N, C-alpha and C positions, 0 to 999 in steps of 0.2 A: 566617606564616599559610599554610595550605594552599591548593590550587587544584584545582578540578574542571572539566575541559573535556569537553563533549559533542561527539562527532565523528560526522558522518554518513558512512556507507560507500557510499552510492549504491545502485544497484539490482541489480547482478548478481555482481560478483566483487571481488577485492582491488585491482583496477586502478581502481575507482570512487572511491577516496579522493583528495581534492584535495592539491595540493602543500603547501599551508599545513598541512593536517591531518597530512600525512606527517611534516613537520618537527616538529610539536608532539608527535607520538607517539614519535618517535625520542628526544626529550629528556625524556620523562616518567619519573617514578620508579615509577609503577604504571600498568598498562594492563589494563583489563577489557573484555570484549565480551559482548553479549547477542545471540542469534540466534533468539529466540522470537517477536518481534513481526512479523517478516517473513522471507521466504525469499530467501537470496542463493545461487542454485543453483550459481554458479561460484566461490564463495568458498573459499579454501584457507588454513587457519591456518598451514600450513607455508610457503606462498609469502609470506604476509603477514609472518611472522617473518623470513624472509630479506630482505624488502624494508625492514623497519623495525629489525631487530635486537632486537625485543621480542616475546616470546611472550605474547599476551593470556590472562588468566584468564577462562575461560568462566563466565557466570552463567546460572542457571536462573530461571524465572519467580518461584519462591518467594523467591529472593534479593532481588528488587526489590519484589515485591508483598506477600508475607507477612512478610518480615524487614525491609521498608522500606529496603532498600539499605544496611544498616548496615555491611557489609564495605567498600563504596565510600566511605562517609562517614568511616569510621575511617581509611582510607588517605589520603583527601584532606585530613585535618586536619594531616598532617605532611609532605606532599610533593605534587608535581605529579602529578595523576591524570587519566588519560584513560578515558572510557567510549565505546567504539565501538558504534554503533547502526546497523542497516540503514536505508537511505533517509535521510530528514532527521530529525535526532535528537529533535526536540521535537514530532513529530506524535503520538506515543503519550503519553497523559495520565500514564502511570506516570513518564515521564522528567521531566515538568513538576513532578510532586510531589517527585521526588528533588532537582531544582534548588532548589525552595523550601526543602526541608529543609536543604540545604547552606548556603544563604544565612542561614538562621536560626541556624546553628551558627558563623557568621562565616567560612565558606569561600567564597572568591571563585569565581565560576562564569563560564565563557565558552562560546560555541557556535560550532562550525564546521559550517556547513550542507553537506548533500549532496543529490544528486538525489532527488526524491520521486516516488512513484507518482502522487500527486495531480496533478502537472503533466505527468509523462511520458505517462501514459495518455491524457490530454486532448490533448497535443501530437501524439501518434501518429495520432489519429483525424482531426485537422483541425477538430475542434469548437472553438467559441469559449469560452474559459475563463469569461468574464463571464456566460455564459448558463447556468451550472450553479447548481442550487439546493442544498439540504441533501444531503450525502453520507450513506451508511449502510453498515454491515457486515452481510453476510448470514451467519448462523451455520450450523453443520452441522445438518441436519434432525433428527438424533438427539439434539442437545443441548438444543434448545428449540423450541417451536411458536410462537414470537413472530411476530406479523403486522406488526411495526414496519417492516421493510424494504418490504413491499408498500404500507403506508400512506404512507411517505415518497415512494416512486415515484409513487403516485397523486396526492399533493398537489403534487409538482413538475410533473407533467404538466398538472394543472389550471391551473397558472400559466404553462405553456408552457416550463418549464425542464428542463434535462437533469439526470440523476441518475447520480452515480458510485457504484458499489457495490463495496466492498472485500469480498473473500471470505475466510472464516474459515480459520485455520490452527491446527494443533496440532503445533508443532515437535517436542516431546518424543516424540510418537507418529508423527512423519513422515506426518501426514495433512494434505492440502491440498484445500479445497473447490474443485471445478472449475466452470467456467461452465455446463456441461451439467446438473450436479446442482443448482446454484443455480437454474437456470431451472425445473427440474422441481418444486422446492419452491415457487417463486413461482406456478407454474401450479396447484399443489394449493390454494394459498391463494386464487387467482383463482376456482377452482371453488366456494369457499365465499362469497367476497365478491361475485363477479360484477360487479366495477366496471370491467371492460375495461381495466384498467391494464397487466396483463401477460397477455394472451391470445396465442394462436398467431399473430395478425395484428399484434401490437405490433412496433415497431421496436427492435432491440437491436444493440449493438456489443460484441464480445468482444476482449479484449487479452490476449495471453499473452507472458510472458518479456520484458516491457518493460526496456530497458536493455542487453539482450544483442544479439549479432549475429544471433540467430534470433528476434527479436521478430515476432509475428504479430498482425495486426488483421483482423477479419472482421465486416462489417456485413450485416444482413439482417433478415428477419422471424423472430420467435422460432421458428417451426416449422422454419425453415432452419438457424438457429444451433444448435438442438438436435441436428441430425444432423452438425454439423461437428466434426472431431477437432482440438482445439487443442493436443494434445500435452502436454508436461511443464509443470508449474506454475513460477512463480505465475501465476494468472489474475485478471483484473479484468473487470467487466461494467459497461456503460454503457447507460442507457435515454434516448435523445434525446427532447426535447420538440419544440417547433416549430423547424424548421431555417431558418437563413438560407440563401439560395441558394448561397453559397460553401461552407457546411458540407455541403450535399447533394452539391455537386461534389467536395469532398474525400473524402467517404465512398465515392462511386462510383469515384474515381480511386485512392484509397489503401487502401480496405478492401473492394473488390469488391462494394459495395452494388448492388442492382438499380436500373435507371433509374427505377423506380416511386417511389424516394425523393424525386424532384423534386416530387412532389405534396404533400409534407409541409412545404413551405417557406412562409414568411410573405410 
């Protein structure tokens, strides 16, 4: 019986893989990698190959979504197969669907987790993880005019909860939505909805390059964040709800937030 192991690569480069995942990859018959669900700016296939002795076969979005991962499933039916995934391997629903398909074929599956942006971005800000509401992905403005991200932020704020916003990427085109452009799109929607969920005076936190030695966190009002240069991607955006006093203290100390943030505490 074959085996399919989902391996998380972490957030930045080839050094983010765990020791357990490293050993599993070294002993695999087949190794695949997908790099379209998230950006690993420091990842090197050459260095990874030197580290593991295995050169992974790169998969495109169509291989997993349009072709239902058949190339992986076929390989996993006859041998130990590893799928390398940025971040934590089962955050993307595509990978969950692939795991279900494998189990239905009688292929044993296992998961070796990696660092996820969902926990890393929150940890870098000092915000409390249990105070986050529903998360949302902000798409490129030219892809869709969806107001869903704005509505999610507004609903979470109404409940006093924080919102983690993942920013869209098009890996094949090397396009990565920035914090600044995401804010401009939300402000455009604010102009239509006028719900004061994301206006110039709203509180926001930008996180860039989480997991690297050059991670950057900046908190402030939207009008200030718009003018800040966060540098290279990947970027993540957070809209805090009501702050605990320790969260306000953390944002001031760790993210350069203004002292005025203290008035948003419960």
